[in-house]
PLY file of the C-alpha trace (Angstrom):
ply
format ascii 1.0
element vertex 200
property float x
property float y
property float z
element edge 199
property int vertex1
property int vertex2
end_header
35.14 -22.51 21.67
35.53 -20.36 19.04
32.28 -20.90 17.56
30.58 -20.13 21.07
32.64 -16.78 21.48
31.48 -15.81 17.86
27.94 -16.75 18.75
28.29 -14.49 21.80
29.90 -11.64 20.12
26.98 -11.77 17.38
24.02 -11.92 20.15
25.94 -9.01 21.81
25.91 -6.92 18.52
22.26 -7.69 17.92
21.14 -6.54 21.39
23.51 -3.33 21.12
21.91 -2.67 17.74
18.22 -3.13 19.06
18.62 -1.03 21.86
20.69 1.91 20.04
18.58 1.99 17.10
15.36 2.77 18.37
17.00 5.72 20.43
18.49 7.40 17.01
15.29 6.54 14.93
12.48 9.00 14.58
8.78 7.89 14.87
6.18 10.11 13.42
2.25 9.76 13.20
0.14 11.66 11.13
-3.10 11.71 8.77
-3.21 10.92 4.97
-5.78 11.24 2.44
-6.04 11.24 -1.30
-7.89 9.93 -4.57
-7.77 6.31 -5.63
-7.98 5.05 -9.54
-8.88 1.58 -9.78
-9.03 -0.85 -12.57
-9.78 -4.52 -12.50
-7.64 -6.74 -14.76
-9.69 -10.18 -15.55
-8.12 -13.69 -16.45
-10.55 -13.97 -19.38
-11.51 -11.43 -22.32
-15.30 -11.32 -21.30
-15.72 -7.76 -19.86
-13.95 -4.63 -19.41
-13.66 -2.25 -16.00
-12.92 1.37 -16.72
-10.98 3.44 -14.35
-12.92 5.03 -11.73
-12.19 7.57 -9.44
-12.41 6.62 -5.51
-10.96 8.13 -2.22
-8.60 7.11 0.55
-8.03 8.44 4.04
-6.81 7.51 7.51
-3.84 7.46 9.74
-0.19 6.62 9.26
2.95 5.97 11.37
6.55 6.83 9.72
9.72 5.46 11.25
13.08 7.22 9.86
16.01 4.91 10.54
19.42 6.38 10.83
21.10 4.41 7.84
21.38 5.99 4.45
18.00 7.58 4.55
15.86 4.01 4.87
12.56 4.31 6.38
9.54 2.32 7.22
5.73 3.57 6.91
2.39 1.87 7.86
-0.93 3.22 7.12
-4.55 2.00 7.90
-6.79 3.56 5.40
-10.49 3.45 4.75
-10.47 3.10 0.66
-13.43 3.34 -1.51
-13.15 1.78 -5.03
-15.69 2.24 -7.73
-15.75 0.18 -10.75
-17.78 0.10 -14.29
-18.19 -3.22 -16.12
-19.13 -3.30 -19.50
-18.30 0.50 -20.45
-20.93 1.88 -17.95
-23.71 -0.96 -18.43
-23.60 -2.10 -14.68
-21.58 -0.42 -11.84
-20.52 -1.28 -8.17
-18.69 0.02 -4.97
-16.28 -1.93 -2.93
-14.95 -0.43 0.69
-11.73 -1.58 2.23
-9.65 -1.23 5.52
-6.26 -1.01 3.66
-2.83 -1.47 5.40
0.16 -0.84 3.03
3.45 -1.34 4.75
6.50 0.22 2.87
10.15 0.46 2.66
11.25 4.07 1.74
14.65 5.36 0.59
14.65 9.25 1.21
17.17 11.00 -1.24
18.46 13.77 0.93
19.85 16.77 -1.13
22.67 18.63 0.75
21.34 22.14 1.88
17.87 21.25 0.60
16.67 18.04 2.60
15.08 19.99 5.52
12.87 21.69 2.77
12.52 19.48 -0.03
13.49 15.59 0.19
12.28 13.23 -2.57
11.83 9.70 -2.07
10.82 6.16 -3.59
9.08 3.30 -1.69
7.98 -0.11 -1.98
6.12 -2.85 -0.15
2.98 -5.04 0.12
-0.64 -3.71 1.01
-3.06 -5.69 2.74
-6.80 -5.05 2.03
-9.85 -6.18 3.97
-13.43 -5.96 2.55
-15.55 -3.68 4.53
-18.52 -3.53 2.07
-19.69 -3.96 -1.32
-22.49 -3.86 -3.69
-21.36 -6.55 -6.33
-23.50 -7.13 -9.31
-25.60 -10.72 -9.34
-23.10 -13.75 -10.24
-19.87 -12.00 -8.83
-18.53 -11.85 -5.54
-15.98 -9.88 -3.65
-12.79 -11.73 -1.71
-13.12 -10.87 1.80
-9.13 -10.13 1.94
-6.65 -9.52 -0.89
-3.01 -8.91 -1.14
-1.47 -6.11 -3.59
2.37 -4.74 -4.30
2.77 -1.21 -4.32
5.55 0.72 -5.71
5.86 4.60 -5.90
7.52 7.90 -5.05
6.98 11.31 -3.60
8.61 14.31 -1.90
8.59 15.51 1.71
8.21 19.09 2.02
9.37 21.14 5.01
9.73 17.82 7.04
6.10 17.40 7.86
4.07 17.12 4.45
4.24 14.46 2.30
2.89 14.26 -1.41
3.27 10.65 -3.07
2.06 8.68 -5.99
1.55 5.06 -5.89
0.71 2.03 -8.34
-0.48 -1.21 -6.68
-0.38 -4.53 -8.41
-3.12 -7.04 -7.06
-1.36 -10.41 -6.09
-4.39 -12.15 -5.20
-8.09 -12.35 -6.82
-10.16 -9.24 -5.52
-13.60 -10.67 -7.17
-14.75 -14.04 -8.97
-17.84 -14.88 -10.53
-20.13 -17.60 -8.85
-22.46 -20.26 -9.40
-20.95 -21.71 -12.62
-20.90 -25.49 -13.34
-17.34 -25.45 -14.28
-14.45 -23.94 -12.35
-12.83 -23.34 -15.66
-15.32 -20.87 -16.95
-14.99 -18.81 -13.49
-14.02 -15.24 -14.18
-11.72 -13.56 -11.46
-10.57 -10.08 -11.40
-7.26 -8.53 -9.73
-6.95 -4.92 -8.83
-4.50 -2.32 -10.42
-4.64 1.07 -9.25
-3.17 4.45 -8.75
-3.23 6.31 -5.55
-2.23 9.97 -5.28
-2.12 10.91 -1.75
-0.91 13.58 1.01
-0.16 13.18 4.54
0.88 15.63 7.06
3.16 14.14 9.90
3.79 15.56 13.42
0 1
1 2
2 3
3 4
4 5
5 6
6 7
7 8
8 9
9 10
10 11
11 12
12 13
13 14
14 15
15 16
16 17
17 18
18 19
19 20
20 21
21 22
22 23
23 24
24 25
25 26
26 27
27 28
28 29
29 30
30 31
31 32
32 33
33 34
34 35
35 36
36 37
37 38
38 39
39 40
40 41
41 42
42 43
43 44
44 45
45 46
46 47
47 48
48 49
49 50
50 51
51 52
52 53
53 54
54 55
55 56
56 57
57 58
58 59
59 60
60 61
61 62
62 63
63 64
64 65
65 66
66 67
67 68
68 69
69 70
70 71
71 72
72 73
73 74
74 75
75 76
76 77
77 78
78 79
79 80
80 81
81 82
82 83
83 84
84 85
85 86
86 87
87 88
88 89
89 90
90 91
91 92
92 93
93 94
94 95
95 96
96 97
97 98
98 99
99 100
100 101
101 102
102 103
103 104
104 105
105 106
106 107
107 108
108 109
109 110
110 111
111 112
112 113
113 114
114 115
115 116
116 117
117 118
118 119
119 120
120 121
121 122
122 123
123 124
124 125
125 126
126 127
127 128
128 129
129 130
130 131
131 132
132 133
133 134
134 135
135 136
136 137
137 138
138 139
139 140
140 141
141 142
142 143
143 144
144 145
145 146
146 147
147 148
148 149
149 150
150 151
151 152
152 153
153 154
154 155
155 156
156 157
157 158
158 159
159 160
160 161
161 162
162 163
163 164
164 165
165 166
166 167
167 168
168 169
169 170
170 171
171 172
172 173
173 174
174 175
175 176
176 177
177 178
178 179
179 180
180 181
181 182
182 183
183 184
184 185
185 186
186 187
187 188
188 189
189 190
190 191
191 192
192 193
193 194
194 195
195 196
196 197
197 198
198 199
């Protein structure tokens, strides 16, 4: 009997929280764009891929929760990545639809949070290949996942400027047409992204 009463109380608490939270949360939408500096890390020391500057841009949603400065943001971005292999001997491009989803902690400063609010964030980023021109013998993965960490500042409650470092979890590219799987070369992305977003 006690267990049933506790279960009902817990269910009621969950329902009340689910109803009350959206009412006090703040959902905003906006535009986001910036530069993306990409580097490929390979599983074998057979080549190097220098950092190259690409770009990213799209739309984002920002949900601020009424809990100690916590929030969630998600973006839908077109990202263009350039890479050089063998010290510029061979170049190739990759275009993705990126969907980063971040949990954010905003550090409000008393008296200044309306004008200046720093924040940190982390979360996964899901990439879907849109187009590429890989060199002969290599193939891009159609999808891959990364993990982002970063920080930034929100100015005047509308403008967000942030820096993100992403670490690829899954393979972004691989060599093909090799006789032995052990000889396969694979690469994972590491990248810096500097963006500005305007939220309405």
